C-alpha positions in Angstrom: 8.8 47.6 -71.9 6.3 44.8 -71.9 2.6 45.2 -71.4 2.8 43.8 -67.9 5.7 46.1 -67.0 3.8 49.0 -68.3 0.7 48.1 -66.3 2.9 47.6 -63.2 4.6 51.0 -63.5 1.4 52.8 -64.3 -0.2 51.3 -61.2 2.8 52.5 -59.1 2.6 55.9 -60.8 -1.0 56.4 -59.8 -0.1 55.6 -56.2 3.2 57.4 -55.9 3.2 60.2 -58.5 -0.4 61.3 -58.0 0.2 64.7 -59.5 1.0 63.2 -63.0 -1.3 61.1 -65.1 0.0 57.5 -65.3 0.2 57.6 -69.1 2.5 60.7 -68.8 4.5 59.3 -65.9 5.3 56.0 -67.7 7.4 58.0 -70.1 10.0 58.2 -67.3 9.8 54.8 -65.4 13.0 55.7 -63.6 11.2 58.5 -61.8 8.5 56.1 -60.8 11.0 53.7 -59.4 12.9 56.4 -57.5 9.6 57.7 -56.0 8.8 54.2 -54.8 12.3 53.8 -53.4 11.8 57.0 -51.4 8.1 56.6 -50.3 7.1 53.0 -51.0 5.8 50.4 -48.7 7.7 47.1 -48.4 5.7 45.2 -51.0 6.1 48.0 -53.6 9.8 48.5 -53.0 10.4 44.8 -53.2 8.5 44.6 -56.5 10.4 47.6 -58.0 13.8 46.1 -57.0 12.7 42.8 -58.6 11.7 44.7 -61.8 14.7 47.0 -62.2 17.4 45.1 -60.3 19.8 46.3 -57.7 22.4 47.5 -60.3 19.8 49.8 -61.8 18.7 51.0 -58.3 22.3 51.9 -57.6 22.4 53.9 -60.8 19.2 55.7 -59.7 20.8 56.6 -56.4 24.2 57.6 -57.7 22.5 59.9 -60.3 19.8 61.2 -58.0 18.7 64.8 -58.3 18.2 67.1 -55.3 14.9 66.4 -53.6 14.3 62.9 -54.9 15.2 61.2 -51.6 14.5 62.1 -48.0 17.5 62.0 -45.7 16.2 58.7 -44.2 15.8 57.0 -47.6 19.1 58.4 -48.8 20.9 56.7 -45.9 18.9 53.5 -46.0 19.5 52.9 -49.7 23.2 53.6 -49.5 23.5 51.0 -46.8 21.0 48.6 -48.4 22.7 48.7 -51.8 26.2 48.5 -50.4 27.2 52.0 -51.6 28.4 53.2 -48.2 29.9 51.9 -45.0 28.3 52.9 -41.7 29.0 56.6 -41.0 30.3 57.2 -44.5 27.1 58.1 -46.5 27.9 60.7 -49.2 26.1 64.1 -48.9 22.7 64.4 -50.5 22.4 66.2 -53.8 21.7 69.9 -53.6 20.2 72.4 -56.0 22.5 75.0 -57.3 21.2 78.3 -58.6 23.7 80.3 -60.6 
């Protein structure tokens, strides 16, 4: 990760992962990107997509953990990234306790 990418993701971490120190959050930039995809404003979402690319965003979505996306964001991103046809969005991930 370049210095400018690190600064970019730390800035987003401070805004969207307020419960984690940016220096700690940067160890998992994918979590920062997912949180922005779920909660971000238009400018931040656009910047994250530009930084990671749509293919990587699809990977984040297809490997999402339970609770990472709201139902609204889950549906939006499946449509936006071409992963679902209208009315055919896969179910959201769920936690399983054994």
